[in-house]
N, C-alpha and C positions, 0 to 999 in steps of 0.2 A: 425886795423891789426889783432886783434882775430878773428872776424867774418870771414875771409877768411880762416885761419889756422882751424877752428874747421868744414866749409863746407870742407875743403880737407880732414880733420881726415873720417869724415863722409861716404865721396865718396870712401875713400879706403878701408873701413870697408865693405859698401856695395858690392864693388868689391869683394873684398875677399870671402864673405859669397856667393854669387854667382857663384864665381869659384868652392867652395868648393862643392855647391848644384850639378852643372852640373858635375862635375869630380864623386860624388856619383852617379848620375845618369848612367854616363856614365860605370862607374864599375857594376854597377848591371843588365846594357844590355847586358854587355860583359860577366857576370856570367850566364844570361839567355840564351844568345845564346850557351854557351860553354857545358850547360846544354842538351838543345837541340840537339844541337850535338850529345852527347854521347848517348841519348836516340834511335836519328835517327840511331847511330852505331849500336846498339842493335839490332834493326830493321834488320837492313840489315844481319847483323850474323845468325840472326833466319830465313830471306829469304834464305839466303845461304843453312843453315843447311835442310832445307825444301827441298829444290831442290837436295840435295845431298841425302838426305834419300828417296825420292822419285823416285829418278832413282835406287836406290837401290832395294826399293821394293816397286812397286805402289800401295799398300795396303796404306802406310802410309797415304794418303791425301783421303782415302775413308772414308764418312762419320761416320762408325762406331768407325774407329782408333782417328779421330777428337775427338770424344766425349771423349773416353776415354783419349787423349792427355789430353782435359782441364779438365777432372776429377782427375785426377794423380797430375794433379798441383795445384789443390784448397787448399788441407791441406797446403802445403807450402807457398803460397801466404797468408793464413789465419794467420799462426804464423809470416809472414813477414812482416804485417803489422804493429803489435807492435812493432815488432823488427827495424823498419824505426822510430818509434818514440824515442824508447831508444837509439839509435846510434845519430839521430839529437841532442837529448839532452846531449851527448857527454858521454853516457853510453855504454855499451855491454852487451848483456847476451850469455852466453854460456851454460845456463841449459836448456833452450829451448826444447830439445830433451825429456830431461828426465822429466820434466813436463810434455809435452806433452802424455807422457808413462804413469805418475801418475795420470793424469786427466781420461783416460782411464779405467785404473786399477782402480783406486777408484769409478768410478760411476758405473763400472761392478760389482764388489764385494758388493755393497750396492744391486743393482736390483738382484742380487743372494740372499740375503739375505732376500728379499721380500718389499723392499722399493721401493713406484712407482718410475717408472724412472724420472718423472719431479722433483721428490724431488732430487734424487740421481745425476741427470746431474746439478742441482745448488748445489750441495755439492761438488760436482766433479769442478765445475769452482772454488767455492770458496777454497779449498784445494791449486789450482793453483795459485790461487790470494795470498794466504797466502808464498805460496813459494818464489812468486815474490817478495813479500814485505820484506820479508827473504834477500834477495839478497840486496835490497836498504839498510835494516839494517845495514847489516855487511860491507858496504860501507860507508856510512853516518854516522853511530856511531862507529863503530870500525875502520874505517880507513882501512881497507883491499879493496885493489886494485877491480874493479868490475870483470876483468878477473879472479882473484884469488878467489872472493867470489861467483860468477856464476858457477865456473868449480868445487867448493867446494859443493854448492848445487845439482849440477848436479850428482854428485857422491854419495851423501848420499840420496837424491831422487832415484836415479836407484837403490840402495843397499837395501833402504827399501822397494821397491814394488817387488823387486825379491826373499827376503826373507819371505814377507807378502804371496808371490803364489808360493814359492819354483821354480820359473823361468818358471812354465807353464802358458799357455792363461787361460783366464777367458773367459767361454761364457755360453750361454744358457739363452740370452734376449728376452723379450716380443716382438711380432713381429711390434708393434707399435713404439718398440723404433727402431729397424732395419731399417723399412722403411724410418724413415728422412735419412739415410746415403745411401740409395740402391734406392730411388724412385724416377721418374722422371715425369715431366711437358711439355708437347709440345714435347717431344722427348730430353730434357736437365736433366742432373741427378740435383736432389736439391741440391747437393754440388757445383756445379756453381754456382746456384743462392745464396747459403750463401756466398761464396767468392765475389761476385758480391756487395752484402749488406755491407758485413764488409769491403770492401774496401771503398765503398763511406762514410761509416762512419768515419773510418780512415782519408781520404781525408778533410773530413769536419773539424775532428779534430786537423789536421794537419796546414791545410790553413787557417780557419776561427773562430778559436776558441781562448782563450786566452792561453789553454793548449799547443797549438801548437806554439804561441807568445813564449811564456814562454819556450819551448822546444830550439828553436831557439837560442834565447837568453843564455841561460844556455851553449847550446854545442858550441856556441860561444865563450864567454868569461863567466865562471863561475862566478868568482870575481866582475866582473863588475854586472851580471845578480843580484849578491846579493846585492852590491852597491845600484841597482836602485829599492830595496824593493821586488823584486820576493824572495819567502821562498823556497830555493832552494832544502833545504831537503825532506820537505814536496813534492816539485816537484817529486823528483826520487822516494819517497814511493808510490807516484800516478803511475808514467809513469810504474814503475816497477812492481807494482799489477796489472796492467792493462795487460802488456805482461805475466805474469802468467796465469792470467786467461782466454785468449784469448788463450794461448798456451793449456790450460787443454782441453780448449771447441773442440780446435783442435781436440785432443786424442780422446774425447769422440763421434766426428762425425766419426774419423777414425774407432772405435770400433763399432758403428753403420754402416759402411759400410760393414766392414770384420766379422761384425756379431763374435766377438771375441777382449779380450783386450790382448794385449801380451806386457809382461812386458820389451821385448827388443825394442818393436816399436819406431820408433823416434830415441833415441839415438844419439850417435856422428854424425851420417850419415846427420840427420835430422837438425842437430846444424849447421854445417858448410855449408849445402845447402844453409840455411835459410841466415845466416849470408853473404855468397858469393852473393845469387841473390839479397840483398839489397844492399852491397857494388858495383857489378856491374851494379846495376840500378842508380847510381850517388849518393850513401848517401857517408857522408866521414865518413869515421873510426874515424876521429878526431874529429866531432861534427858540428852544426852549418847548414848543408846543407842536402838536402835530399828530396825526393817525392815517393808517395804513386805509383803514375803511373811509376815510374823508377824501383820500388821492384816488381811490376805486369810485367813489363817485363823480370826483372831478374828471378822471377819465372817462366815465359813462355818458358826463355831460356832453364834453366836446365828441365822443362817436356820437351820440344823436344828434348832434347839430351837424356835424358832418355829414353824416348819411340822409338825415332827412332833408338837406339841402338840394342833394344830389337827386334823391327819390320825388323832390317838387319840381326841378328842373331849375335850380335857382345859381347862378354862375358861381363856382367855387371860390373866387376872387372875394366875395362876400367871406368867406370863414375867416381870413385875416383882419376884417372887421370886428368879427366877434370875438376871436381871440383878444384882439389889444382892449376892446371895451371891456369885457369881462376880468381881463386881468389887471387895468384901473382900479376897477370895480372891486375886486378880490382884495387887492393891498389897500384900499380906502376902508374896508372893511376891519383888517388886520389893525391898522393904525387906530381905529376907533376902538377895538378891543384892548389894546394895550393902553390906551388913553382911560378907558374905566378900571383896567387892572391898577392902575399908576394912582388911581383916584381913590380908588376902594383900600389901598395899602398905607394910606397916609393916614 
């Protein structure tokens, strides 16, 4: 009598396991379909905007303006790449704009003081990385919420570089440095190539490495990630450090492009556009979900809006209205997605 009983139990367990695997696969497929649908929606919005701006001014799709549009979005996208990694990991970084300016100003002051520009660039990136690590340290060791920690670092860094420069721009860089931000290859600005390389690097980091896997695990469930052996504190320090270093690098690239480093560069405008671009690209404000491709489309959306408004002679102050509206819309979509995922798992 016992043999049939054990056989029935084994069969029942096997069926339950198979059903769980099938259910998990279906959920993953549904999540992928929703993500692809959201990305397709962004592409559709960009296409509609392009048509509107082209009708408003035929110059919009001219080769020169398209190149300028792409170049204007590169620095935002470069900062958005590590910001995606931070958000996927369940964090948030509102210091990016100030770290961007700090990187540019720090490298500029060092160059003006006679330091060779390659060393100045490395030191500027290092300063940004330290600020990023400070963000994480405030959060993981002092238990300051990331929102408050990064805002605090934003104001501290902004204040320090403003005091150091007296609020004035720093200029007088060697030509070999400014060529990095102003040069062209095959008619395409160097900055576009930099953005492509950095985008590919962060795609690999997020999708193909342990760091990316850990980011999704930590962002999905921090306690469970820690219980499964992920060193969550170390992960936060690394991710925020990378974010700070790359934001500073973007600021240095900006200084090379404009031949000056402005302590007011970046600021809250860059910070909120980057965060909004990342969220509208499908990265969840609550962690665990996100992609570099989505952030690229989000950055392209804002580059299109900013460039298009300028081309059709609309007051640039309208940009803030678009940023605010898109941010609210993006978070609303994220909340709705989370709600659907929760219901599908019940």
